[in-house]
BAFIGU-687871 format. One record per residue (C-alpha): residue in one letter; x, y, z. Coordinates in steps of 0.25 Angstrom, whole numbers, padded with zeros to 4 digits, always signed. Each point is the difference from the previous one (the first is absolute). Example, Ala and Ser with C-alpha at 12.3 -4.5 7.8 and 13.67 -1.06 7.14 Angstrom:
! residues 2
a+0049-0018+0031;s+0006+0014-0002;
//
This chain:
! residues 442
m+0338+0055+0559;h+0009-0001+0011;m-0004+0004+0015;k+0009+0012+0003;r+0014-0005+0007;k+0005+0011+0010;l+0015-0003+0004;a+0003+0002+0013;t+0015+0000+0008;a+0003-0016+0000;g+0000-0008-0011;v-0006-0013-0005;a+0004+0000-0014;m+0013+0011-0005;v+0001+0000-0014;v+0012+0004-0006;l+0006+0003-0014;t+0012-0010-0001;a+0013-0002-0009;t-0006-0002-0015;g-0011+0011+0004;v+0002+0014+0002;a+0011+0011-0002;a+0009+0006+0012;f-0008+0007+0008;n+0006+0014+0007;a+0005-0004+0015;q+0001+0013+0002;a-0014+0008-0002;d-0009+0005+0011;p-0007-0010+0008;a-0010+0007+0003;d-0005+0002-0015;p-0003-0016-0006;a-0006+0005-0014;d+0012+0003-0008;g+0000-0015-0007;r+0010-0005+0012;l-0001-0014+0006;a-0008+0001+0012;t-0008-0007+0010;w-0014+0000+0002;s-0011-0007+0010;v-0013-0008-0006;d-0010-0007+0008;g+0004-0014+0000;l+0001-0007-0013;t-0007-0012-0006;a+0009-0010-0009;d-0006+0004-0012;e+0001+0016+0004;a+0014-0002+0002;a+0003-0006-0013;e-0007+0010-0006;l+0008+0010+0007;e+0011-0008-0004;r-0005+0001-0014;l+0001+0016+0000;g+0015+0000+0004;f-0002-0002+0016;v+0008-0012+0008;l-0006-0006+0011;a+0010+0001+0013;h-0008+0002+0013;d-0011-0004+0006;h-0006+0004+0014;g-0013-0002+0008;g-0010+0003-0011;e+0009+0011-0007;s+0011+0001-0012;h+0011+0008-0003;v+0001+0002-0014;i+0015+0006-0009;g-0004+0005-0012;d+0001+0014-0008;t-0009+0010-0001;a-0004-0006-0015;a-0004-0014+0007;v-0007+0007+0010;e-0009+0008-0009;a-0003-0012-0006;a-0003-0007+0012;r-0011+0012+0004;e-0005-0002-0015;l-0005-0014+0006;g-0006+0004+0011;y+0012-0001+0010;d+0003+0011+0009;p+0014+0001+0003;t+0007+0010+0010;f+0014+0005+0001;l+0008-0007+0012;d+0015+0002-0002;t+0010+0002-0011;v+0008-0013-0003;y+0014+0006+0000;k+0005+0009+0009;d+0011+0011-0001;v+0014-0005-0003;p+0012+0007+0004;v+0007+0008-0010;t+0012-0006+0002;a+0009-0009-0009;e-0005-0015+0005;q+0012-0010+0003;d+0002-0011-0009;g-0010-0012+0003;t-0010+0010+0004;y-0013+0006-0004;y-0012+0009+0005;g+0009+0007+0009;g+0008-0012+0007;y-0007-0014-0001;r+0009-0011-0003;t+0001-0008-0014;v+0000-0015+0001;d+0014-0001-0005;a+0003+0011+0012;y-0007-0008+0010;e+0008-0013-0006;a+0014+0007+0002;d+0000+0007+0012;l-0007-0016+0006;r+0012-0004-0005;a+0010+0010+0007;l-0008-0002+0012;a+0003-0015+0002;a+0014+0002-0005;a+0001+0011+0010;h-0006-0008+0012;p+0003-0015-0002;d-0002-0002+0014;l-0013+0007+0001;t-0007-0005-0015;s-0001-0009-0009;l-0006+0002-0015;h-0007-0011-0006;d-0007-0001-0015;i-0013-0005+0001;g-0005-0001-0013;d-0001+0008-0015;s-0009+0010-0005;w-0009-0003-0012;r+0008+0007-0009;k+0013-0005+0005;t-0008-0014-0003;q-0002+0005-0015;g+0014+0004-0004;q-0005+0013+0000;g+0008+0008+0012;g-0006-0001+0013;h+0006-0004+0014;d+0003-0009+0011;v-0011+0002+0011;f+0010+0001+0012;a-0002-0002+0014;v+0009+0005+0012;c+0002-0007+0016;i+0004+0010+0009;t+0004-0008+0014;k+0013+0000+0009;l+0004-0013-0010;a+0005-0011+0009;e+0000-0015-0007;g-0014-0003-0007;d-0006+0011+0001;c-0005+0006-0014;e-0002-0012-0007;t-0011-0003-0007;d-0006-0010+0008;p-0012-0001+0009;d+0007-0007+0011;s+0008+0012+0004;t+0004+0004+0015;k-0006+0013+0000;p-0013+0005-0002;r-0001+0007-0013;f-0008+0014-0003;s+0000+0002-0016;l-0006+0012-0009;i-0001+0003-0014;a-0004+0012-0007;q-0003+0006-0014;i-0008-0012-0004;h-0009+0011-0006;a+0011+0008-0007;r-0006+0012-0001;e-0001+0001+0017;i+0013+0005-0001;a+0000+0006+0015;t+0001-0014+0005;g+0013-0006-0008;e+0006+0013+0007;v-0005-0002+0014;a+0005-0015+0000;w+0012+0006-0004;r+0000+0009+0013;w-0004-0011+0008;i+0014-0009-0006;e+0008+0012+0005;k-0006+0001+0012;l+0004-0014+0005;v+0015+0001-0008;d+0003+0013+0006;g-0007-0003+0014;y+0009-0013+0002;g+0009+0004+0012;t-0005+0013+0003;d-0016+0000+0001;p-0003-0011+0013;e-0013-0003-0007;v+0005-0003-0013;t+0013-0008+0005;e-0010-0008+0007;l-0009-0003-0010;m+0011-0005-0010;d+0007-0008+0012;t-0012-0009-0001;t-0010+0003-0012;e+0004-0003-0016;l-0005+0013-0007;w-0002-0002-0016;v-0005+0011-0007;v-0004-0001-0017;p+0001+0015-0002;i-0006-0001-0016;a-0008-0012-0001;n-0004+0004-0015;p+0012+0006-0006;d-0005+0001-0015;g-0012+0008+0006;v+0008+0009+0006;d+0009+0001-0012;i-0011+0005-0008;v-0006+0009+0012;a+0014+0006-0002;s+0002+0002-0013;g-0011+0012+0002;g+0011+0009+0009;d-0007+0010+0006;a-0012-0004-0005;p+0000-0014+0004;i-0008-0011-0009;l-0011-0005+0009;q+0003-0014-0002;r-0007-0009+0009;k+0003-0015-0005;n+0012-0006-0004;a+0006-0001-0015;n-0008-0011-0006;d-0006+0004-0013;t-0005-0013-0006;n-0014-0001+0006;g-0009+0007-0009;n+0001+0011-0010;c+0002+0014+0010;s+0003+0012-0005;r+0003+0003+0013;g-0002-0007+0015;f+0009-0012-0004;g+0005-0008+0010;v-0004-0010+0011;d-0005+0005+0015;l+0012-0007+0008;n-0010+0002+0012;r-0011-0008-0007;n+0009-0012-0006;s+0004-0006+0014;t-0003-0015+0000;f-0009+0000+0014;e-0015+0002-0004;w+0003+0005-0014;g-0011+0004-0012;a-0010+0010+0006;d+0005+0012-0006;s+0002+0006-0014;t+0000-0009-0013;n+0002+0013-0008;p+0015-0001-0004;c-0001+0015+0000;g-0005+0001+0010;q+0007+0008+0014;t-0003-0015+0009;y+0001-0008-0011;q+0003-0013+0006;g+0010-0007-0011;p-0004-0013-0008;s+0001-0010+0013;a+0004+0000+0014;g+0016+0004+0002;s+0002+0000-0014;e+0010+0013+0000;p+0013-0002+0004;e+0001+0012+0011;t-0012-0007+0007;q+0008-0012+0000;a+0013+0006+0004;v-0008+0006+0013;e-0008-0012+0003;n+0013-0011-0001;w+0007+0010+0008;l-0011+0000+0012;r-0002-0014-0002;a+0016+0000+0003;l+0001+0007+0011;h-0013-0003+0009;p-0006-0013+0006;d-0012-0004-0003;q-0008+0001+0012;r-0016+0002-0005;g-0008-0014-0002;e-0008-0001-0014;r-0014+0004+0004;a-0003+0016-0001;t-0003-0001+0014;d+0012-0005+0005;p+0007+0011+0008;a+0014+0000+0002;p+0005-0004+0014;a+0003+0009+0011;d+0016-0002-0001;a+0001+0001-0016;r+0010+0009-0003;d+0005+0010-0010;v-0006+0013-0006;f-0002+0005-0015;i-0005+0014-0005;t-0003+0005-0015;l+0002+0014-0002;h-0012+0008-0008;s-0003+0014-0003;y-0009+0006+0004;g-0012+0001+0010;e+0006+0000+0013;y-0004-0015+0005;i+0006-0012+0005;i-0009-0012-0005;i-0002-0012+0005;p-0003-0013-0008;w-0011-0005-0004;g+0001+0007-0015;y-0007-0009-0006;a-0011-0004+0009;d-0009+0010+0008;e+0000-0009+0013;a+0011+0002+0010;s+0014-0009-0002;p+0001-0009+0012;n+0010+0008+0008;d-0008+0012-0003;a+0002+0005+0015;q+0016-0002+0001;l+0001+0007-0015;r-0008+0011+0006;a+0007+0002+0013;l+0015-0001-0007;g-0007+0011-0010;k-0005+0008+0010;a+0014+0000+0007;m+0007+0005-0014;a-0011+0010-0002;d+0004+0006+0014;h+0013+0006-0009;n-0008+0004-0012;g-0013+0002+0003;y-0006-0007-0012;f-0015-0006+0001;v+0002-0016+0002;g-0010-0010-0006;t-0003-0011-0011;n-0002+0006-0014;d-0015-0001+0003;d+0005+0010+0011;t+0007+0008-0007;v+0000+0001-0016;g-0014-0007+0001;y+0002-0010-0011;s+0006-0015-0001;t+0013-0002-0008;s+0006-0013-0004;g+0012-0007-0002;t+0007+0010+0009;t+0014-0004+0008;d-0004+0004+0014;d-0013-0009-0003;m+0011-0010-0006;s+0011+0002+0010;y-0010-0001+0012;g-0010-0011-0006;e+0009-0010-0003;l+0013+0001+0010;g-0007+0008+0011;i+0010+0010+0001;a-0007+0014+0006;s-0003+0008-0012;f-0003+0015-0003;t-0002+0008-0011;y+0005+0016+0003;e-0007+0011-0010;i+0011+0009+0003;g-0004+0016-0001;p-0014+0008-0001;d-0008+0001-0012;s+0004+0014-0006;g+0009+0012+0005;r+0015+0000-0002;c+0004-0011+0007;g-0014-0009-0005;g-0004-0008-0012;f+0011-0008-0009;f+0010+0009-0001;p+0002+0010+0012;a+0011+0011-0001;f+0014-0009+0003;s+0004+0008+0012;c-0014-0005+0006;v+0006-0014+0002;d+0009+0007+0011;d-0008+0011+0004;a-0012-0009+0003;l-0002-0013-0005;w+0012-0007+0006;p+0000+0006+0013;e-0015-0004+0001;n+0004-0017-0003;e+0012+0000+0006;g-0004-0004+0014;a-0011-0008-0006;l+0009-0008-0007;m+0009-0002+0011;t-0012-0006+0009;a-0003-0011-0012;a+0013-0003+0000;q+0003-0001+0016;a-0012-0010-0001;a+0004-0009-0009;a+0003-0010+0011;a-0014-0002+0005;p-0011+0010-0009;y-0011-0007+0006;g+0004+0002+0013;g+0004-0015+0003;
//
């Protein structure tokens, strides 16, 4: 018999029903009453690997960990089955927030979030309208595109006051570089919109905002707003009840009735191989390091932008005069996470990374620390460990938004982007970008 597991308010594992699992749930229902069959977030004590697998078999999908506690997403039928096995899930929040009863524009879902096609159209329009400030780059393909199943290019946009030699994919650049990716986990939908607000701030602010103008005169700002476009297609296919797809669309590993795909934030080539080997698990690391085309696109792009500034040993620090900053946007938890993710010990630049992290946190109020300090578990094959560990870039993960409430979880109300999530992170991103010339204090 299992020990009773009480769900608290900060999660270690989240359990969610996925694309091929359950029928759509009503996004308009009363969030105070979970007992109507709707998809909801529940809290349990921290799960062992065996317990997590058992909950997945009941219809839950693992999603988020934090400090000895786990969030799980499932309907009441799954919760009742879990209780029969001795677990004690406690209702935390509904997954879906209220969606305005207004007609959505083409290319949007769930109250205004943009589809991948809409992002691509907006990026092309932006580049065409601002040829002196932007340069659009196709950095690789999604998994479905490599299979001839539709899919997408993975796009990056470079934003700066363009001078000769700017925005080339060559690490020997004149200007320091700030790079950012979003939605490598597809269901973390607010991250793509925050990335887009960052793009708009830069382009609209040049020549009118002195701080932005100075930044763009001296720094290249690179953004990949959708790092997992196939996964976002799956999410958006749910409309007002988005699908909780975390991974990419690669369905060739294992026989998954739900939960197919590879977790692109466990598939990077640096310190790969200590996460889930279950193809249907939410943190499935893939069959080999860097196996996925999206991972290859992001890693090759980072290597093309940022010089290698760190030694081969784990104890080799990036030098004080190293340049460049990288941020990967995730949700949720309100953290700024620094390397290492794969190890308990501090990175050789721990003090400098914490200092810059705290300068960013002065704006968004997030808690700064390593995986061990924040979510309380280790990760292998992550993008930020690769960018720092291989190249020495000052690298950070933002976990955007609270655990619960209208602006919390994976699917915050769309209005929260402009009301809360972008305003609280605008200054933090500016601080990070302004540090690109000397992030370690050199």
